[in-house]
SEFIZA-3560 file (N, C-alpha, C; in Angstrom, 3 decimals):
REM SEFIZA-3560
<numar><xx>-33.059</xx><yy>44.907</yy><zz>-51.786</zz><atom>N</atom></numar>
<numar><xx>-31.307</xx><yy>44.547</yy><zz>-51.391</zz><atom>CA</atom></numar>
<numar><xx>-31.514</xx><yy>43.900</yy><zz>-49.667</zz><atom>C</atom></numar>
<numar><xx>-31.800</xx><yy>42.978</yy><zz>-48.940</zz><atom>N</atom></numar>
<numar><xx>-31.257</xx><yy>42.779</yy><zz>-47.917</zz><atom>CA</atom></numar>
<numar><xx>-30.464</xx><yy>43.474</yy><zz>-47.382</zz><atom>C</atom></numar>
<numar><xx>-30.622</xx><yy>43.614</yy><zz>-45.953</zz><atom>N</atom></numar>
<numar><xx>-29.438</xx><yy>44.492</yy><zz>-44.634</zz><atom>CA</atom></numar>
<numar><xx>-29.061</xx><yy>43.257</yy><zz>-44.390</zz><atom>C</atom></numar>
<numar><xx>-27.541</xx><yy>42.647</yy><zz>-44.402</zz><atom>N</atom></numar>
<numar><xx>-27.329</xx><yy>41.762</yy><zz>-43.222</zz><atom>CA</atom></numar>
<numar><xx>-26.516</xx><yy>43.003</yy><zz>-41.907</zz><atom>C</atom></numar>
<numar><xx>-27.100</xx><yy>41.669</yy><zz>-41.083</zz><atom>N</atom></numar>
<numar><xx>-26.097</xx><yy>42.021</yy><zz>-39.270</zz><atom>CA</atom></numar>
<numar><xx>-24.747</xx><yy>42.034</yy><zz>-39.453</zz><atom>C</atom></numar>
<numar><xx>-24.434</xx><yy>42.758</yy><zz>-39.175</zz><atom>N</atom></numar>
<numar><xx>-22.232</xx><yy>42.487</yy><zz>-38.779</zz><atom>CA</atom></numar>
<numar><xx>-22.267</xx><yy>43.074</yy><zz>-36.948</zz><atom>C</atom></numar>
<numar><xx>-21.942</xx><yy>41.941</yy><zz>-36.849</zz><atom>N</atom></numar>
<numar><xx>-20.273</xx><yy>42.289</yy><zz>-35.587</zz><atom>CA</atom></numar>
<numar><xx>-19.980</xx><yy>42.208</yy><zz>-34.851</zz><atom>C</atom></numar>
<numar><xx>-19.691</xx><yy>42.491</yy><zz>-34.353</zz><atom>N</atom></numar>
<numar><xx>-17.972</xx><yy>42.875</yy><zz>-33.915</zz><atom>CA</atom></numar>
<numar><xx>-17.132</xx><yy>41.390</yy><zz>-33.502</zz><atom>C</atom></numar>
<numar><xx>-15.512</xx><yy>41.994</yy><zz>-34.289</zz><atom>N</atom></numar>
<numar><xx>-14.891</xx><yy>40.367</yy><zz>-33.651</zz><atom>CA</atom></numar>
<numar><xx>-13.767</xx><yy>40.736</yy><zz>-33.279</zz><atom>C</atom></numar>
<numar><xx>-12.824</xx><yy>39.868</yy><zz>-32.825</zz><atom>N</atom></numar>
<numar><xx>-11.580</xx><yy>41.064</yy><zz>-31.764</zz><atom>CA</atom></numar>
<numar><xx>-10.717</xx><yy>40.131</yy><zz>-33.189</zz><atom>C</atom></numar>
<numar><xx>-10.069</xx><yy>41.278</yy><zz>-33.081</zz><atom>N</atom></numar>
<numar><xx>-9.341</xx><yy>41.097</yy><zz>-34.189</zz><atom>CA</atom></numar>
<numar><xx>-7.701</xx><yy>39.566</yy><zz>-33.728</zz><atom>C</atom></numar>
<numar><xx>-7.960</xx><yy>38.842</yy><zz>-32.970</zz><atom>N</atom></numar>
<numar><xx>-6.197</xx><yy>38.527</yy><zz>-32.623</zz><atom>CA</atom></numar>
<numar><xx>-7.193</xx><yy>36.902</yy><zz>-32.874</zz><atom>C</atom></numar>
<numar><xx>-8.215</xx><yy>37.078</yy><zz>-32.226</zz><atom>N</atom></numar>
<numar><xx>-8.671</xx><yy>35.150</yy><zz>-32.451</zz><atom>CA</atom></numar>
<numar><xx>-10.295</xx><yy>35.043</yy><zz>-33.104</zz><atom>C</atom></numar>
<numar><xx>-10.267</xx><yy>36.153</yy><zz>-33.166</zz><atom>N</atom></numar>
<numar><xx>-11.874</xx><yy>36.470</yy><zz>-34.435</zz><atom>CA</atom></numar>
<numar><xx>-13.463</xx><yy>35.902</yy><zz>-33.291</zz><atom>C</atom></numar>
<numar><xx>-13.201</xx><yy>35.605</yy><zz>-31.777</zz><atom>N</atom></numar>
<numar><xx>-14.181</xx><yy>35.334</yy><zz>-30.535</zz><atom>CA</atom></numar>
<numar><xx>-14.913</xx><yy>36.675</yy><zz>-31.333</zz><atom>C</atom></numar>
<numar><xx>-16.317</xx><yy>36.779</yy><zz>-31.185</zz><atom>N</atom></numar>
<numar><xx>-17.567</xx><yy>37.269</yy><zz>-30.654</zz><atom>CA</atom></numar>
<numar><xx>-17.811</xx><yy>39.026</yy><zz>-28.994</zz><atom>C</atom></numar>
<numar><xx>-16.949</xx><yy>37.627</yy><zz>-28.427</zz><atom>N</atom></numar>
<numar><xx>-16.827</xx><yy>38.628</yy><zz>-27.639</zz><atom>CA</atom></numar>
<numar><xx>-15.999</xx><yy>40.039</yy><zz>-27.182</zz><atom>C</atom></numar>
<numar><xx>-16.177</xx><yy>40.694</yy><zz>-27.954</zz><atom>N</atom></numar>
<numar><xx>-15.572</xx><yy>41.786</yy><zz>-27.810</zz><atom>CA</atom></numar>
<numar><xx>-16.109</xx><yy>42.935</yy><zz>-28.149</zz><atom>C</atom></numar>
<numar><xx>-16.061</xx><yy>43.976</yy><zz>-26.384</zz><atom>N</atom></numar>
<numar><xx>-16.563</xx><yy>44.576</yy><zz>-25.189</zz><atom>CA</atom></numar>
<numar><xx>-16.056</xx><yy>46.328</yy><zz>-25.676</zz><atom>C</atom></numar>
<numar><xx>-16.631</xx><yy>47.013</yy><zz>-25.595</zz><atom>N</atom></numar>
<numar><xx>-15.967</xx><yy>48.637</yy><zz>-25.553</zz><atom>CA</atom></numar>
<numar><xx>-15.503</xx><yy>48.281</yy><zz>-24.411</zz><atom>C</atom></numar>
<numar><xx>-14.606</xx><yy>48.984</yy><zz>-22.614</zz><atom>N</atom></numar>
<numar><xx>-14.220</xx><yy>49.812</yy><zz>-21.523</zz><atom>CA</atom></numar>
<numar><xx>-15.016</xx><yy>50.700</yy><zz>-21.941</zz><atom>C</atom></numar>
<numar><xx>-15.743</xx><yy>50.676</yy><zz>-20.962</zz><atom>N</atom></numar>
<numar><xx>-16.434</xx><yy>51.986</yy><zz>-20.472</zz><atom>CA</atom></numar>
<numar><xx>-15.515</xx><yy>53.185</yy><zz>-19.666</zz><atom>C</atom></numar>
<numar><xx>-15.109</xx><yy>54.059</yy><zz>-20.072</zz><atom>N</atom></numar>
<numar><xx>-14.650</xx><yy>54.855</yy><zz>-18.830</zz><atom>CA</atom></numar>
<numar><xx>-15.278</xx><yy>56.152</yy><zz>-19.054</zz><atom>C</atom></numar>
<numar><xx>-15.110</xx><yy>57.276</yy><zz>-17.378</zz><atom>N</atom></numar>
<numar><xx>-15.357</xx><yy>58.856</yy><zz>-18.239</zz><atom>CA</atom></numar>
<numar><xx>-14.722</xx><yy>59.485</yy><zz>-19.011</zz><atom>C</atom></numar>
<numar><xx>-13.930</xx><yy>58.713</yy><zz>-20.195</zz><atom>N</atom></numar>
<numar><xx>-13.588</xx><yy>59.917</yy><zz>-20.684</zz><atom>CA</atom></numar>
<numar><xx>-12.527</xx><yy>59.158</yy><zz>-22.317</zz><atom>C</atom></numar>
<numar><xx>-13.708</xx><yy>57.976</yy><zz>-22.457</zz><atom>N</atom></numar>
<numar><xx>-13.185</xx><yy>57.020</yy><zz>-23.027</zz><atom>CA</atom></numar>
<numar><xx>-13.745</xx><yy>58.055</yy><zz>-24.686</zz><atom>C</atom></numar>
<numar><xx>-13.480</xx><yy>58.145</yy><zz>-25.827</zz><atom>N</atom></numar>
<numar><xx>-13.562</xx><yy>57.847</yy><zz>-27.059</zz><atom>CA</atom></numar>
<numar><xx>-13.572</xx><yy>59.983</yy><zz>-26.966</zz><atom>C</atom></numar>
<numar><xx>-13.416</xx><yy>60.431</yy><zz>-26.184</zz><atom>N</atom></numar>
<numar><xx>-13.236</xx><yy>62.323</yy><zz>-25.881</zz><atom>CA</atom></numar>
<numar><xx>-12.214</xx><yy>62.507</yy><zz>-25.624</zz><atom>C</atom></numar>
<numar><xx>-11.812</xx><yy>61.629</yy><zz>-24.728</zz><atom>N</atom></numar>
<numar><xx>-9.572</xx><yy>62.684</yy><zz>-24.016</zz><atom>CA</atom></numar>
<numar><xx>-9.183</xx><yy>62.044</yy><zz>-24.745</zz><atom>C</atom></numar>
<numar><xx>-9.403</xx><yy>60.075</yy><zz>-24.907</zz><atom>N</atom></numar>
<numar><xx>-9.122</xx><yy>58.597</yy><zz>-25.049</zz><atom>CA</atom></numar>
<numar><xx>-9.462</xx><yy>58.071</yy><zz>-25.990</zz><atom>C</atom></numar>
<numar><xx>-8.285</xx><yy>57.219</yy><zz>-27.214</zz><atom>N</atom></numar>
<numar><xx>-9.356</xx><yy>57.185</yy><zz>-27.948</zz><atom>CA</atom></numar>
<numar><xx>-10.664</xx><yy>55.643</yy><zz>-27.585</zz><atom>C</atom></numar>
<numar><xx>-11.091</xx><yy>54.929</yy><zz>-27.506</zz><atom>N</atom></numar>
<numar><xx>-12.184</xx><yy>54.181</yy><zz>-26.829</zz><atom>CA</atom></numar>
<numar><xx>-11.464</xx><yy>53.160</yy><zz>-27.668</zz><atom>C</atom></numar>
<numar><xx>-11.583</xx><yy>52.703</yy><zz>-25.926</zz><atom>N</atom></numar>
<numar><xx>-10.215</xx><yy>50.403</yy><zz>-25.638</zz><atom>CA</atom></numar>
<numar><xx>-12.006</xx><yy>49.788</yy><zz>-25.653</zz><atom>C</atom></numar>
<numar><xx>-11.353</xx><yy>48.437</yy><zz>-26.532</zz><atom>N</atom></numar>
<numar><xx>-12.127</xx><yy>47.336</yy><zz>-27.240</zz><atom>CA</atom></numar>
<numar><xx>-11.669</xx><yy>46.256</yy><zz>-26.257</zz><atom>C</atom></numar>
<numar><xx>-11.748</xx><yy>45.477</yy><zz>-25.452</zz><atom>N</atom></numar>
<numar><xx>-11.775</xx><yy>44.124</yy><zz>-24.480</zz><atom>CA</atom></numar>
<numar><xx>-11.757</xx><yy>42.186</yy><zz>-25.127</zz><atom>C</atom></numar>
<numar><xx>-11.393</xx><yy>41.320</yy><zz>-25.777</zz><atom>N</atom></numar>
<numar><xx>-12.091</xx><yy>40.733</yy><zz>-25.813</zz><atom>CA</atom></numar>
<numar><xx>-12.049</xx><yy>39.326</yy><zz>-24.193</zz><atom>C</atom></numar>
<numar><xx>-13.495</xx><yy>39.104</yy><zz>-24.264</zz><atom>N</atom></numar>
<numar><xx>-13.555</xx><yy>39.162</yy><zz>-23.117</zz><atom>CA</atom></numar>
<numar><xx>-13.321</xx><yy>36.684</yy><zz>-22.837</zz><atom>C</atom></numar>
<numar><xx>-13.052</xx><yy>36.523</yy><zz>-24.430</zz><atom>N</atom></numar>
<numar><xx>-12.743</xx><yy>35.262</yy><zz>-24.149</zz><atom>CA</atom></numar>
<numar><xx>-11.077</xx><yy>34.673</yy><zz>-23.097</zz><atom>C</atom></numar>
<numar><xx>-11.510</xx><yy>33.565</yy><zz>-22.064</zz><atom>N</atom></numar>
<numar><xx>-9.703</xx><yy>33.759</yy><zz>-21.508</zz><atom>CA</atom></numar>
<numar><xx>-8.327</xx><yy>33.717</yy><zz>-21.485</zz><atom>C</atom></numar>
<numar><xx>-8.871</xx><yy>32.525</yy><zz>-23.214</zz><atom>N</atom></numar>
<numar><xx>-7.801</xx><yy>32.409</yy><zz>-23.540</zz><atom>CA</atom></numar>
<numar><xx>-6.935</xx><yy>33.883</yy><zz>-24.459</zz><atom>C</atom></numar>
<numar><xx>-7.400</xx><yy>33.858</yy><zz>-24.782</zz><atom>N</atom></numar>
<numar><xx>-6.965</xx><yy>35.747</yy><zz>-25.665</zz><atom>CA</atom></numar>
<numar><xx>-7.057</xx><yy>36.847</yy><zz>-24.812</zz><atom>C</atom></numar>
<numar><xx>-7.183</xx><yy>36.905</yy><zz>-24.005</zz><atom>N</atom></numar>
<numar><xx>-6.797</xx><yy>38.931</yy><zz>-23.042</zz><atom>CA</atom></numar>
<numar><xx>-6.635</xx><yy>39.969</yy><zz>-23.959</zz><atom>C</atom></numar>
<numar><xx>-7.142</xx><yy>39.927</yy><zz>-25.823</zz><atom>N</atom></numar>
<numar><xx>-6.749</xx><yy>40.985</yy><zz>-26.403</zz><atom>CA</atom></numar>
<numar><xx>-7.302</xx><yy>42.385</yy><zz>-25.390</zz><atom>C</atom></numar>
<numar><xx>-6.097</xx><yy>43.413</yy><zz>-25.767</zz><atom>N</atom></numar>
<numar><xx>-7.278</xx><yy>44.945</yy><zz>-25.748</zz><atom>CA</atom></numar>
<numar><xx>-6.674</xx><yy>45.870</yy><zz>-26.916</zz><atom>C</atom></numar>
<numar><xx>-7.552</xx><yy>46.979</yy><zz>-26.648</zz><atom>N</atom></numar>
<numar><xx>-7.352</xx><yy>47.950</yy><zz>-28.339</zz><atom>CA</atom></numar>
<numar><xx>-7.401</xx><yy>48.967</yy><zz>-28.804</zz><atom>C</atom></numar>
<numar><xx>-6.772</xx><yy>49.611</yy><zz>-29.646</zz><atom>N</atom></numar>
<numar><xx>-8.574</xx><yy>50.249</yy><zz>-29.658</zz><atom>CA</atom></numar>
<numar><xx>-9.335</xx><yy>49.319</yy><zz>-31.175</zz><atom>C</atom></numar>
<numar><xx>-8.790</xx><yy>48.853</yy><zz>-31.737</zz><atom>N</atom></numar>
<numar><xx>-9.258</xx><yy>47.745</yy><zz>-32.765</zz><atom>CA</atom></numar>
<numar><xx>-10.028</xx><yy>46.870</yy><zz>-33.396</zz><atom>C</atom></numar>
<numar><xx>-11.421</xx><yy>46.922</yy><zz>-33.426</zz><atom>N</atom></numar>
<numar><xx>-11.610</xx><yy>45.699</yy><zz>-33.204</zz><atom>CA</atom></numar>
<numar><xx>-12.279</xx><yy>45.439</yy><zz>-35.219</zz><atom>C</atom></numar>
<numar><xx>-12.499</xx><yy>44.410</yy><zz>-35.374</zz><atom>N</atom></numar>
<numar><xx>-13.348</xx><yy>43.792</yy><zz>-36.811</zz><atom>CA</atom></numar>
<numar><xx>-14.181</xx><yy>43.873</yy><zz>-36.552</zz><atom>C</atom></numar>
<numar><xx>-15.141</xx><yy>43.946</yy><zz>-38.072</zz><atom>N</atom></numar>
<numar><xx>-16.861</xx><yy>43.778</yy><zz>-38.304</zz><atom>CA</atom></numar>
<numar><xx>-17.198</xx><yy>43.239</yy><zz>-39.091</zz><atom>C</atom></numar>
<numar><xx>-17.254</xx><yy>41.894</yy><zz>-39.076</zz><atom>N</atom></numar>
<numar><xx>-17.864</xx><yy>41.269</yy><zz>-40.669</zz><atom>CA</atom></numar>
<numar><xx>-19.556</xx><yy>40.952</yy><zz>-39.940</zz><atom>C</atom></numar>
<numar><xx>-19.462</xx><yy>40.230</yy><zz>-41.626</zz><atom>N</atom></numar>
<numar><xx>-21.461</xx><yy>40.438</yy><zz>-41.656</zz><atom>CA</atom></numar>
<numar><xx>-21.453</xx><yy>38.548</yy><zz>-40.551</zz><atom>C</atom></numar>
<numar><xx>-22.861</xx><yy>38.483</yy><zz>-40.063</zz><atom>N</atom></numar>
<numar><xx>-22.905</xx><yy>37.677</yy><zz>-38.934</zz><atom>CA</atom></numar>
<numar><xx>-22.766</xx><yy>35.962</yy><zz>-39.502</zz><atom>C</atom></numar>
<numar><xx>-22.468</xx><yy>35.741</yy><zz>-40.508</zz><atom>N</atom></numar>
<numar><xx>-22.532</xx><yy>34.780</yy><zz>-41.043</zz><atom>CA</atom></numar>
<numar><xx>-21.632</xx><yy>34.297</yy><zz>-41.627</zz><atom>C</atom></numar>
<numar><xx>-20.838</xx><yy>35.002</yy><zz>-41.675</zz><atom>N</atom></numar>
<numar><xx>-19.219</xx><yy>34.867</yy><zz>-41.672</zz><atom>CA</atom></numar>
<numar><xx>-18.313</xx><yy>34.881</yy><zz>-41.015</zz><atom>C</atom></numar>
<numar><xx>-18.636</xx><yy>34.749</yy><zz>-39.305</zz><atom>N</atom></numar>
<numar><xx>-17.518</xx><yy>35.175</yy><zz>-38.616</zz><atom>CA</atom></numar>
<numar><xx>-17.454</xx><yy>34.080</yy><zz>-38.566</zz><atom>C</atom></numar>
<numar><xx>-17.771</xx><yy>32.731</yy><zz>-38.036</zz><atom>N</atom></numar>
<numar><xx>-17.433</xx><yy>31.819</yy><zz>-38.426</zz><atom>CA</atom></numar>
<numar><xx>-16.146</xx><yy>31.356</yy><zz>-38.793</zz><atom>C</atom></numar>
<numar><xx>-16.204</xx><yy>31.630</yy><zz>-40.494</zz><atom>N</atom></numar>
<numar><xx>-15.292</xx><yy>31.853</yy><zz>-41.759</zz><atom>CA</atom></numar>
<numar><xx>-13.619</xx><yy>32.719</yy><zz>-41.239</zz><atom>C</atom></numar>
<numar><xx>-14.970</xx><yy>33.782</yy><zz>-40.833</zz><atom>N</atom></numar>
<numar><xx>-13.590</xx><yy>34.583</yy><zz>-40.350</zz><atom>CA</atom></numar>
<numar><xx>-12.507</xx><yy>34.135</yy><zz>-38.722</zz><atom>C</atom></numar>
<numar><xx>-12.937</xx><yy>33.679</yy><zz>-38.070</zz><atom>N</atom></numar>
<numar><xx>-12.014</xx><yy>33.274</yy><zz>-36.972</zz><atom>CA</atom></numar>
<numar><xx>-12.150</xx><yy>32.255</yy><zz>-37.506</zz><atom>C</atom></numar>
<numar><xx>-12.344</xx><yy>31.734</yy><zz>-38.295</zz><atom>N</atom></numar>
<numar><xx>-11.588</xx><yy>29.555</yy><zz>-39.071</zz><atom>CA</atom></numar>
<numar><xx>-9.487</xx><yy>30.584</yy><zz>-39.356</zz><atom>C</atom></numar>
<numar><xx>-10.185</xx><yy>31.005</yy><zz>-39.770</zz><atom>N</atom></numar>
<numar><xx>-9.095</xx><yy>31.914</yy><zz>-40.961</zz><atom>CA</atom></numar>
<numar><xx>-8.127</xx><yy>32.768</yy><zz>-40.123</zz><atom>C</atom></numar>
<numar><xx>-8.517</xx><yy>33.241</yy><zz>-39.163</zz><atom>N</atom></numar>
<numar><xx>-7.142</xx><yy>33.898</yy><zz>-38.320</zz><atom>CA</atom></numar>
<numar><xx>-6.855</xx><yy>33.370</yy><zz>-37.464</zz><atom>C</atom></numar>
<numar><xx>-7.610</xx><yy>31.484</yy><zz>-36.830</zz><atom>N</atom></numar>
<numar><xx>-6.966</xx><yy>30.891</yy><zz>-36.258</zz><atom>CA</atom></numar>
<numar><xx>-5.989</xx><yy>29.377</yy><zz>-37.140</zz><atom>C</atom></numar>
<numar><xx>-6.034</xx><yy>30.232</yy><zz>-38.369</zz><atom>N</atom></numar>
<numar><xx>-5.086</xx><yy>29.778</yy><zz>-39.821</zz><atom>CA</atom></numar>
<numar><xx>-5.712</xx><yy>27.965</yy><zz>-39.691</zz><atom>C</atom></numar>
<numar><xx>-6.850</xx><yy>27.756</yy><zz>-39.341</zz><atom>N</atom></numar>
<numar><xx>-8.080</xx><yy>26.213</yy><zz>-39.337</zz><atom>CA</atom></numar>
<numar><xx>-8.771</xx><yy>26.339</yy><zz>-41.063</zz><atom>C</atom></numar>
<numar><xx>-8.312</xx><yy>25.883</yy><zz>-41.360</zz><atom>N</atom></numar>
<numar><xx>-9.406</xx><yy>25.937</yy><zz>-42.956</zz><atom>CA</atom></numar>
<numar><xx>-10.562</xx><yy>25.199</yy><zz>-42.949</zz><atom>C</atom></numar>
//
C-alpha cells in the first residue's frame, strides 16, 4: 500500500501557506498557533486542516465555493 503525502492547509482559504507561529511557550503553556501567509486571508488560530497533497486543489475549490 502506498503512503500518500499529506500537507497542512488553511481552514479559511485552503492555501498551503499555513505556518506554525514559533514562540518560547508554544505547545507548553499555550496552544500552538498557526497563521496563513496568504495576504488576502490573514487567518490565525489553533486549527489547520491536513489533506492529501493530490487533493489540496479540490479542497481549496470546495472551501472557496468554486466547483
